[in-house]
N, C-alpha and C positions, 0 to 999 in steps of 0.2 A: 587380585583375588578372584577366583572363579567360583561361581555357585551354580553347579550344573552347567547348562548351556548359556546362562546369563553371565555377563561380565560386569562386575561392580566397578563403577567409576566414582571416586570420591567427589563431592561437590566442590566447585570452584569457590575460592574465597572472594567475595565481592564487597566486603566491608572497608576496603582500603580507601582512604581519602587523601587528597593533596594537602600538604601542610599549609597553614595560612600564608598568603602572599605568594604562593607558587602555583604554577600551571604548566601543562605541556607546552613545549616550544611552538608546536604547530597551531596553538590556539592564541598566539600573540600576534601583534602587528609586525613582528620580526619574521614571521613565516615566509614572507616573500624573499628573504635573504637565505633561506635554507640551502639552496643548491649552490650558492656563491659564498657561503659563510667564511671560508678561509682565503678568498680571493682578495687582491689589493683593493682598498677602498671600502671594504665591508668590515663590520664590527668584530669579527672573529680573527681577522688576518694577523693583527699584531701579536695576540696571545697564542693562537692555535696553529698558525701556519708552520712554525718550526716542528711541531709535533706531527702535523700532517705530512710534511716532507720526510721526516724520519721514518714514519710507518710506511709511506709509499716506497722509500728506498729499500726497506727490509722486505716488503712484499715482492718487489721487483727482483731482488737478489734471490729470494726463495723460488720464484717462478722460473728463473734461469739456471738455478742450481741443479746439477745432476749428481750431486754427492750421494752415493749409494743407489743411484738409479741406473738400471740396466735398460738402455734405450731400446733394445730389441724386445724386451719383455713388457715394457710399459709404454702405453701410448703417451707421447709428450703432451697431448691435450689434457689427458687425465692428470698428469703431473701439475699442469698449470692450475687446474681447478683445485686439486688437493692443497697447493701452495696458498690459496686464498681462503681455505677453510680453517677454522680454529682447530689446532692439533688436539685439543681436549675432546673434540667431537668423536674422534676415533677411539680414544681411551674410554669415553663414556659408553659408546656402542659395544666395545669389547667387554666392559664390565657388566652391562645389562644382559648381553648374550650369555655370559657365564651364569647368571641367575635366572635365566629364562625358564628353567624347570620349576622354579619356585613361584614365579610371578610373570604373567604376560606383560608386555609393554608395547606402546605405540610411539613411533617417532614422527614428529611433525617438523618439516623444514619450512622456514619462512625466509624468503629472499626478497630483495628490493629491486628486482629487475626481471630480466627474461632468462636468468641462468638456472632455473629449476631443472630443466632437462639435463643440463651438464652436471648439476649436483646429484641427480638421480643416477646417472651413469657412473659417477665417481663413487658413490656409496655402494652400488652394485659391484663395481670392480674391487673395492675394499673388501666386501663380503665374499668375494671369490679368491681372496688371498693375493691380489695383484698390487696392493700398496707396498712400497719398498720397506717401510718400517714395520709392517704387520704381515709378513709373507706367509705366516702359518695360520692366519685368521680366516676361517671359512664359516659362513652361516647363511644357508639358503633362505632363511626367513627374512633377511635384510635385502634380498634382491628386489629392486624396484622394476616391475615389469610394465607398468603403465602409470600414467599421471592422470 
């Protein structure tokens, strides 16, 4: 909602508390296992390694899939980044853009590595209609010009 030149931002809800006996994983003695959680010999291997392998195979298949991809029109590096992004991201951006006349919005991307520049390029290409599943989507407001 806009009020003149001022943009209204609803307050963040800060009253949430962890249920009794629970805490974030990174605050436990198990934190040191975080990067090796599904590796042999670690406590997540037996239960979660099959799921990890399944998701890893699906992502690899998506990354190498060229179904519907015109390799001349789309940079393969962008396709690789798009394959690792949650597809709902693009549906959400498209939906928000359709309502942009009614309400302004801000998008914040949180990554867990050094891939933010690649994500920015991929979002800009999407907003230029270069995503193979959204070829008619164009929105200059979503172009990321600098980080």
